[in-house]
C-alpha positions in Angstrom: -8.5 11.9 -24.9 -11.7 9.7 -24.7 -13.6 8.6 -21.7 -12.2 5.1 -22.2 -8.8 6.3 -21.8 -9.5 8.2 -18.6 -11.1 5.1 -17.3 -8.1 3.1 -18.1 -5.7 5.6 -16.3 -8.0 5.7 -13.4 -8.1 1.8 -13.3 -4.2 1.7 -13.5 -4.0 4.2 -10.7 -6.2 2.1 -8.5 -4.2 -0.9 -9.2 -1.0 1.0 -8.5 -2.3 2.2 -5.2 -3.3 -1.4 -4.2 0.2 -2.6 -5.2 2.0 0.1 -3.3 -0.1 -0.2 -0.1 -0.6 -3.9 -0.1 2.6 -5.0 1.5 2.2 -2.6 4.6 -1.5 -3.5 4.9 -0.8 -7.3 4.8 1.9 -7.0 7.3 -0.3 -4.9 9.6 -3.1 -7.6 9.2 -0.8 -10.5 9.9 0.8 -9.0 13.0 -2.6 -7.9 14.3 -3.9 -11.4 13.9 -0.9 -12.9 15.6 -1.1 -10.5 18.6 -5.0 -11.1 18.8 -4.3 -14.8 18.9 -1.6 -14.2 21.7 -4.0 -12.1 23.8 -6.8 -14.7 23.4 -4.5 -17.5 24.5 -3.0 -15.7 27.3 -6.0 -13.6 28.4 -3.9 -10.5 28.4 -6.2 -7.6 27.3 -3.8 -4.8 27.2 -4.8 -2.3 24.5 -1.5 -0.7 23.9 0.0 -4.3 23.2 -1.3 -4.2 19.7 -0.1 -0.7 18.5 3.7 -0.9 19.2 4.3 -4.1 17.3 2.0 -3.2 14.6 3.6 0.2 14.1 7.1 -1.2 14.1 6.3 -4.0 11.7 4.7 -1.5 9.3 7.5 0.9 9.6 10.1 -1.8 8.8 8.0 -3.0 5.9 7.8 0.6 4.5 11.6 0.8 4.7 12.2 -2.5 3.1 9.6 -1.8 0.2 10.4 1.9 -0.3 12.3 1.3 -3.6 9.6 -0.9 -5.0 7.0 1.8 -4.0 9.1 4.6 -5.5 9.5 2.6 -8.8 5.8 1.8 -9.2 4.7 5.4 -8.5 7.4 6.9 -10.8 6.5 4.3 -13.6 2.7 5.4 -13.3 3.5 9.0 -13.2 5.6 8.6 -16.4 2.8 6.9 -18.2 0.3 9.6 -17.1 2.9 12.2 -18.1 3.3 10.6 -21.6 -0.4 10.5 -22.1 -0.7 14.2 -21.2 2.1 15.2 -23.5 0.6 13.0 -26.5 -2.8 14.5 -26.2 -3.4 17.1 -28.8 -4.4 20.6 -27.5 
């Protein structure tokens, strides 16, 4: 296996990680911004107000996107496995 192939696998792994983690991160960001705007408008500065809705939103997002995440990770692992098996000893 050449250095270029290793870099291709690493690049593909990083993109897979971004695609798998992206939905949960975006939902956390959107919920955080909405709650921050709500806190700024109402001047309620309760620290725990941010955590509960954010945790619930991320948990629901993970439940909804779990099949997509599993499919992406399984496809990446299958490609890595094929490359390992195709490499001569």
